[in-house]
C-alpha positions in Angstrom: 15.1 -16.3 18.7 13.8 -19.1 16.5 11.0 -21.6 17.3 10.0 -24.3 14.7 6.9 -26.3 15.5 5.8 -29.5 13.6 7.4 -28.4 10.3 6.3 -30.6 7.3 7.7 -30.1 3.8 7.1 -32.4 0.8 8.7 -32.5 -2.7 5.8 -33.9 -4.7 4.9 -37.2 -3.2 8.2 -37.3 -1.2 7.9 -36.2 2.4 11.2 -34.4 3.2 10.3 -33.1 6.7 7.9 -35.1 8.9 6.9 -32.9 11.9 10.3 -31.3 12.8 10.3 -29.2 15.9 13.3 -27.4 17.4 14.4 -24.0 18.9 17.5 -21.7 19.0 17.9 -19.3 21.8 19.5 -15.8 21.4 23.4 -16.1 21.2 23.3 -19.8 20.9 25.0 -22.0 18.3 22.7 -24.9 17.4 23.9 -27.7 15.0 21.8 -30.0 12.8 23.6 -33.2 11.9 22.6 -36.3 9.9 23.3 -38.3 6.8 22.7 -37.1 3.3 19.0 -37.0 2.5 18.0 -36.5 6.2 16.4 -33.1 5.5 19.0 -30.7 6.9 19.2 -28.4 3.9 15.4 -28.6 3.5 15.0 -27.1 7.0 17.4 -24.3 6.0 15.6 -23.5 2.8 12.3 -23.7 4.6 13.5 -21.1 7.1 14.7 -18.8 4.3 11.4 -19.1 2.5 13.0 -20.9 -0.5 10.7 -23.9 -0.3 7.0 -23.9 0.7 6.0 -25.3 4.0 3.1 -27.8 3.9 2.3 -27.5 7.6 3.8 -26.3 10.8 4.9 -23.0 12.1 8.2 -20.9 12.1 8.6 -18.0 14.5 11.5 -15.6 14.7 11.6 -13.4 17.7 8.0 -14.3 18.4 6.9 -13.3 14.9 5.3 -16.0 12.6 7.3 -16.0 9.3 5.9 -19.1 7.8 4.9 -18.6 4.2 6.6 -15.2 3.9 8.6 -14.4 0.8 12.4 -15.0 0.9 13.2 -11.3 0.6 10.9 -10.5 3.4 12.5 -13.1 5.6 15.9 -11.9 4.8 15.0 -8.3 5.7 13.5 -9.6 9.0 17.0 -10.7 10.0 17.6 -14.2 8.9 20.6 -14.6 6.4 21.6 -17.9 4.9 25.0 -19.1 3.8 23.9 -21.6 1.2 25.4 -25.1 0.6 28.0 -24.9 -2.1 28.6 -21.2 -1.4 26.8 -19.9 -4.5 28.6 -16.7 -4.9 28.1 -14.7 -8.0 31.2 -15.6 -10.1 31.1 -12.8 -12.6 30.8 -10.2 -10.0 33.7 -8.8 -7.9 34.1 -9.5 -4.2 33.0 -5.9 -3.4 29.9 -6.3 -5.7 29.0 -9.6 -4.0 29.3 -7.8 -0.7 27.1 -5.0 -1.9 24.4 -7.5 -2.8 24.4 -8.8 0.8 23.5 -5.5 2.3 21.9 -3.6 -0.6 18.9 -2.4 1.4 21.0 -0.9 4.2 21.3 2.9 4.3 24.8 4.2 3.3 26.1 4.7 6.9 25.0 1.4 8.0 26.4 -0.3 5.0 29.7 1.2 5.2 29.9 0.3 9.0 28.9 -3.3 8.1 31.4 -3.5 5.3 34.2 -2.4 7.6 33.2 -4.9 10.3 33.0 -7.7 7.8 36.4 -6.9 6.1 38.1 -6.8 9.6 36.8 -10.3 10.1 37.9 -11.3 6.5 41.1 -9.4 5.8 41.8 -11.7 2.7 38.6 -10.4 1.1 39.8 -6.8 1.7 42.9 -7.7 -0.4 40.7 -9.1 -3.1 37.9 -6.7 -3.3 38.4 -6.0 -7.0 38.9 -9.6 -8.0 36.1 -11.7 -9.6 34.5 -14.0 -7.1 34.7 -17.0 -9.6 38.6 -16.6 -9.5 38.7 -17.1 -5.7 39.8 -20.3 -4.1 37.1 -22.7 -2.6 38.0 -21.5 0.9 38.0 -17.8 -0.2 34.5 -18.3 -1.8 33.2 -19.7 1.4 34.5 -16.7 3.3 32.8 -14.6 0.8 29.6 -16.3 1.2 29.7 -15.9 5.0 30.7 -12.3 4.6 27.9 -11.5 2.1 25.4 -12.9 4.6 26.8 -10.9 7.4 26.5 -7.7 5.4 22.7 -8.0 5.9 23.3 -7.5 9.7 21.4 -10.8 10.6 19.9 -11.6 13.9 20.2 -15.3 12.9 22.9 -16.7 10.7 22.1 -20.0 8.8 25.3 -21.9 7.9 24.7 -24.8 5.5 27.6 -27.2 5.1 30.4 -24.6 5.5 33.2 -27.3 5.4 32.0 -29.0 2.2 34.6 -29.6 -0.3 37.4 -27.7 1.5 40.8 -28.8 2.7 41.3 -29.5 6.3 43.5 -26.4 6.9 40.7 -24.2 5.3 38.0 -25.9 7.3 40.1 -25.1 10.4 40.1 -21.4 9.4 36.4 -21.4 8.5 35.4 -22.7 12.0 37.8 -20.3 13.6 35.6 -17.7 12.0 32.4 -19.4 13.2 33.9 -19.5 16.8 34.6 -15.7 16.5 31.0 -15.0 15.4 29.7 -17.2 18.2 31.9 -15.3 20.8 30.6 -12.0 19.4 27.0 -13.1 20.4 25.8 -14.0 17.0 22.8 -16.6 17.0 23.8 -19.5 14.5 22.0 -22.4 13.1 24.7 -24.8 11.7 24.1 -27.7 9.3 27.3 -29.8 9.2 28.1 -33.3 8.0 31.3 -33.4 10.0 30.0 -34.7 13.4 33.2 -33.7 15.3 33.1 -30.1 13.8 29.5 -29.8 14.8 30.0 -31.0 18.3 32.9 -28.7 18.8 31.1 -25.6 17.4 27.6 -26.0 19.0 26.0 -25.4 22.3 23.2 -27.7 21.4 22.8 -30.4 18.8 19.9 -32.1 17.0 20.2 -35.4 15.0 18.1 -35.6 12.0 17.2 -38.9 10.2 14.8 -39.3 7.2 13.0 -35.9 7.9 12.6 -36.4 11.7 14.6 -35.4 14.8 15.7 -38.7 16.5 17.9 -37.3 19.1 18.9 -34.0 20.8 21.2 -32.7 23.5 24.3 -30.8 24.5 27.4 -32.0 22.5 28.9 -33.7 25.6 25.9 -35.5 26.8 24.7 -36.4 23.3 28.0 -38.0 22.3 28.1 -40.1 25.6 24.4 -40.9 25.8 23.5 -42.4 22.4 25.0 -44.3 19.5 25.7 -41.1 17.6 27.3 -43.0 14.7 24.3 -45.2 14.4 21.9 -42.3 14.4 24.1 -40.4 11.8 24.2 -43.5 9.6 20.5 -43.8 9.7 20.1 -46.6 12.3 18.7 -44.6 15.2 15.7 -45.9 17.2 12.2 -45.0 16.0 11.4 -42.8 19.0 13.0 -39.4 19.5 15.6 -39.5 22.4 16.5 -36.5 24.4 19.8 -36.6 26.2 20.7 -34.0 28.9 19.0 -30.6 28.8 16.2 -30.0 26.4 
């Protein structure tokens, strides 16, 4: 589904990604974990076309999408749920959902809307409410629902648990599990190591713009000092644990 090769991104003189390579298979949930500043959100924004790529290649379903405009990438089947939710606060829930699938023909839009509201019954109850008046958890649900309205092949989830109460985080990750079980392909950026390991089929550990470890959740947790890598003390050479 997704193949990223030697991705390099800079903000001025600061090198945010230093040759990152990884892949996501069809129907797989892959997690990226790492400390603040490791480059996780930069990867997501690069995949969505929101920041320019200095070097490297991004392929989705075999098609090179490096350098394409964000709208073109979205229409190709990649939808991002951004860090901090970023719903449109002065629009209603229904209007936010409309924006998520605005290019769909009417019949497909209506079908996508019904599927989405079945997954998020709370949003059905609040369709006429302004998004800015929703709770943080409801806004996160709306951000995910808005992305799903685009009928994506690949869903990018950037820090879905950020700033939410534990009970709401549980609900969000139940939704992530439901999407995974339905066959959705997901790339998850998450600061909570435990949540990431529970949700993912495969995990990459990112440190200072480089992947320093990778593996299945079980083998990765057993095979390396995950806490050390997460806190920025991983060995200089990339380590592969288990498959991959």
